[in-house]
N, C-alpha and C positions, 0 to 999 in steps of 0.2 A: 502409346502410352508410357510411362516415362519407365526409364530401370530403376527400381526400387534400392536401394543403398541395405537399411536393416529397415527391421520392426521392431515397433515397443511395443509388448503387452501389457495393459493396465489392470488391475481389478476393477469392474463392472462399479458403473454408477452409485450403484444403494448397495451396501449389502447382500450377498447371496445373489446377485447379478452375476449376467457370464462376463468373463472378463474382455475387454477391448483390443481390438489391433489394432495398431495403428504404425500404415505405411509411412516412409519416410524415403523420397525419391533421391535417389544418389546425388542430384545437383544441389541439393537442400542439407547434406549431411555436414555437420562442421565437427563442433567436440562437443561432448556432453556437458552441461551446468551452462556457467558462464564464462567465455576469456577471460584470463584473467593473468595477471607479473603476479606471484604468492610474493616477493622483496617487494615490489613497491607495495602492495596492499600492506604489512608489513611496519615500511616504512610511514605511510600516513598515517596507519593505525598508533603507530608509537611520535610521531613527531607533530600531527596535526591531527590529533583525535577526534572524531563525530563528533556534532550536538544537534539536538532536535533545531527543526528550524521556529519551533513555539517560541524559542530563546532566541536567536541568532537572528530573526524577523519579526519580531512579537513587536515592533512598531506597524507590520500589514497586517498582522494577526489579529490585533486591535481594530485595527481600519476597517478592515473585511468582516468583521461583528459586526461594527458599528451599522454598516451598509445594509448587513443578513436583516439586523433586525431593526430597517424601514421597510422590510415584507412581513407584514402581522402574521401570516402562516407559518414562515421558517422560522419569524421571531420565537414563536410559542413551541414548533418545531424544536431546537435546538435546547428551551427551556426546559421542556418535556425528558429530553433526552436525557440530558446532562444532570438531572432530577432521578431519573431513572438507572442510568449507568453510573453514577455514584459509589452506589452501595455492592455493585458490583466489582468495582476495581478497587474497593476497600476490601474485599471479600477475597479474593483475587490476591493480594497482599498477607492479608492473615493466613495462606498457607503455607506460606515461606516456613514459618516456626513449625506447623503442626508434624505430630511425629504420625509413624506407619501405625494402624489400628490391628496389625498381624506380623506374623514372624515369617521372613520369605525362606522360599522351598530351596533358593540357589537359583533353580532353571531358568533358563533364557523367556523372557514374559514379553518381547518384542510383538507378537501374534497378537497376545491374550489383550493389547494393548491397545493395537491398530483395531480386532474387532470388535471390540467395545466404545472406540472411538466413532467408527463407522456407524454401530448402533444408535450412537447419541445424534447421529446426523453429519457426521464432517462429512463432507464430498473426499477428500482427497487427507492419506496421513503418512507421515514418513517421522525418521527418525537420523540424527546424526551429531555431531559435536557441539556442543555449545560456545560458537566461534567470538573470543572476549574481543577481537578486530574492529568488530560492529557494532560494538557498544558506545553508547550516548557519554561525553566525558561526566555529565553530572546522575548517570545509572549506576557509574562504573561501580562494583561489590552487590549491587541490588540481587543479583543473582547468582548463589552458589552453589550449584549441581552442575554437573559437568556434562549430561544428555540433553537435548532439545529432541521433544513430541513436538513437530509441525504439523498445523493443522489449517487445512483452508475449509470454509461453511460457505455453501452456497447461498446466494443473493437471489430470491425469487425472478424470474426471469422477466412475466409481463409489466411489471410496475419499470423495470431497467431500462424496457423500451421506450421507456416514455420518457427516458434522459432526453434533455434537463428538467425537472418537475418536482413539486411538492410532493407527487405519491414515490419519485423516485430517494426523494429525501426520506420519507419516511422509512422506505424498505431500508434503505442505509443503516438509519442507523438502531431501526428494530434486527437488523442479522447481527448485528456488532453485538449489541446485549442476548441475542438467543445464542450465541455460540460460548458468549462469555458464560450463561448457566451451564451450557453444554460442557464447557472446557471445567467448571467448578466441578460438576460430577465426574470429569475422567479423572482428575485428581484422585477424587475420596475413593475410587476404585482403587488407582493406582498404591494408595495408601494400604486399601485391604490385601493386597500382594505384599507387603510388607517392607515398602519403600517411602521416600519423601517424594514428594510432587509441588510443584511451585510454579501457580495457574498464573501465567502473564498476561494479564487483559490487553488486547489491543490497545485499548487508551489508555496503559500504563507500561506501552511500551521499552525496551531496556537500548532499543536502533532499531537500525532497517530488519525486518526480517526476513526480504526475499533471498538474502544471499543463503540462507541455511535451510529456506525452503526450496530452494535451487539444488543444496548439495544434497537433501534428504531426500529427491526425483522427485518433488512435487509438481514440478514444471520446470518452463527456461523464463529469462527474462524477454519482455517483450519490446518492440518501439515505440508504446505509449508509458512505458517507464514501470507497469503492473507486472505482476507475476503472471503467464499465461499457463495453466490447468490443462489438463486434456480435457474433463468432461466440458466445463463451463469456460475455457478461460481467463478472461480476466474481470468475471463476475463472483467472485470470490471476497470473503474478509478473513483474513488471516491473525492465528493465535500461536501462542506456543505454552508448553508445559515442560518444564523443565526436571529431570527426575536423577535419583540416583540407580533406577533399576538395570538389573541385568538385561542389556538388550544390544541387538544386533544394528551396527548403520547403516543407512541404505545408499543406494551411490548415484551420483548426478547422472543426468538421464540427458541424452543429443534426440530432443523432438523432429528436430529441422526448423525451429521456429526463428533463431539467429538468421538463418539465409530468408525461411519464409516471410519474414517481415521487410527484409530491403525489398524484395520482389513484389509485398503486398503497400505497403504505404497507405493504407487510406485512413490509419488516424493520422498520420502526419499530415497530410492533405485536407482532411475536415475540421480539425482542430478551428475554433473560431478565433481562437485569440493567436494561432501559428506558432504555439510556444514548442513544440514537436521539431528536435534536429534529423532534419532528412537523413545525413552519414554517420554513421558510428563514430565516438572518438574513443580515445583511452581519457580513464576518469578516476582517478585512487585505486590503479593499479588492475581497473576490470575496464573493457568494450564495450559499449553501450549507446543511443540515442539517445541523448540529454538533452534535460527539459528544461526551456526558459523561464525560468521559475518568474519572473517578472511581466511573462505575458501569460502565464497560468491562473496567477491569483485573482487579479481585476476581472478575468470573464468568470471564474469562480467567484467570487464575491458578489458578482451584479446577475446574474444569472443560475440559481439556484443549485448552487454547486457545480454546474456545469457537467464535467461527466462524458462527455460528446467521446472521447477517446476509449471509454468502454463502451458505451454501443454501436460504431459504427466499427467494434475486430469483428471481424468473421468467424474468429474463434470460440467469441464469447456467443454469437447469434447461433450457430451449424453446429459448435464441439469440433475437436480437432482433429477425430478421426475423420469426420466427414468432407471438411476439408482439405486433410491431405488425399483422401481417396480422389478425389474430384480433381487435383493437382496435379496426381499422377497420371488421371486419366488424359487432361485435358491442358495442362500447363499452365491453368488461369485460377486465378480466384474465386474461388465462388464469394457472388456476393456483389463483387466489385462495380461502381458505376450503375446501382443499381436503387432505385427509391427503398425498397424493401431493407438496406441495409445502411447506406451511409445517409436519408433523410434525416433530418431533425428540425426542432422549431425551440426559439428563441424567446421566451415573453417578450412581446411589445416590439419583437423586431423582425417575426413574423418564420415562414420555412421556408429552408436551404434544401434544395434535392442534390444531388449528383452536380459536381460542379459550382455547385453557388456557395458562395461566401459571403458572410456579414462586412461591412465595412463602420469602421470604429476609428472618430476624430483623435487625434494626436495625444489630446491629454487625457483619454479613456486610460490608458495606461500609467497614468502618475499614480505614485501612490508614495506613504512612509514607509523608508527600509531602514535595516539595520535593529539591533535592539531598541528600545524605549531611550538608551538613556544616548547612544549616537544618534538618534534620529531627533533628540531634542535639542543636543548640541549643533547640529547641522542647521535645523532652523533657525536657534539662534543666529549662526554666524550670518545666514542669510537674512534673515532681519536688520543684521546691523549692519550688515552692507549696502542694503536698500535705502536703508535713513539715515546713515552715515554715523550713528550712536548707535548706546546702547540705553536703552528704559529701563526704569525700577519693573514697569510691567513686562517688561520680558524675561527680566531674572525674576520674576516670578514666576511665570507662567513656568521659566526652564526648573524652579525647584517644587514646583508642585507634581513635573514628570518623574522628578529625580525623587522625590515622595513617593509616585507611584510605584517606582522601579523598584524600591524598597518593600513595597508593601508585600509584594509578589514572594510567600514566603515559601520554604522547603516541598512542603505539598502540593500547592499550586505548581510549582516550577517541577515537578513530578506528575502533573495530571496530564498526559498526550490526549489529547480527549479530541482533537480533530484536526483537519488538515494531516491525517496518518498517509495517505496517498501518496500526497506531496513528499511526505518526508522518505517514501522508499526510491525514490531518487536518489538521495543523498547516502549510495552504495559505492 
């Protein structure tokens, strides 16, 4: 039995459930939250502000969507999701200017807000300051309220275990919509307490949400790039409601995840595209396992959104309390090396068990990169170098791409309606 350094007590999975106690072995203790250098985070935010990859990698996004649309079921799922989700995004935006429906009493309403969030089905809830350092450049000023209510909604277990699959993509999309509706109800409740509440839909995010969720104590950043929460690990979808309510901030917690992930490495070992970095690096002032985007996007585009890094995480599969209990007693990662945890099937490739990995041709990872403008100009240069001259046809193709880029209006630029999980890596 390993020596326990500290224990973390968290509310039960559902409102009214008994609290759970998570033992953190002494050898897994690091720091609460995310190891970071505030001066570096400040500097990057000022000199190199964040931007969504839906802008900076628009060329690969469009390419990926074209690939997904060759799969009939995936095409219909995406179309249906965008149609249903759009109203929820717009409803969230409308809350920015909605006035409270009652007078505030002046009392601290943190407990009421948290209980209501849990009543509405949110798995985790915490409160912290809204951090301007993590805003996308294109979203600066969108939020005007000081406090962030950080929320995590569970994605159903059974379909998630079929990743990558059509069923998993359906539950992925439906979870975003379900939590969005719950978030709107939470906003109504906060306004009934006498305060403003701006509901920020996951598909309308002002920036990566993980840093604030970590700061609010909801979990820690895993090697997979997701937030690992106490009850369901990375099998959650995240959103925020900002407010001016009288609230008390939560504190970041050391769940032992930083050190545990370095021991576990299952997601790193099982990633079909080898897109996860084994060792941590410092990135924009934070210490983390960096994602290789150019090895992730091609797999996601061709294999039903992939998500293998979610499926094979033991904390997702068994829960943090069970995983840490097992590690404390045995020094072993629960499920590691077993088909139950590590097995997955890629459509057209077959089943891959522990130690088995798919092989892709070199050109599998070739894809357009950069903004539409950057890719169009790079393609023109390549064509001109290959042919020795620039033809009228090449110029017309460039013109069409640049015009298409200009047609992406402000509203479209503000719709972060997919690839949100990859955006989480940009913290």
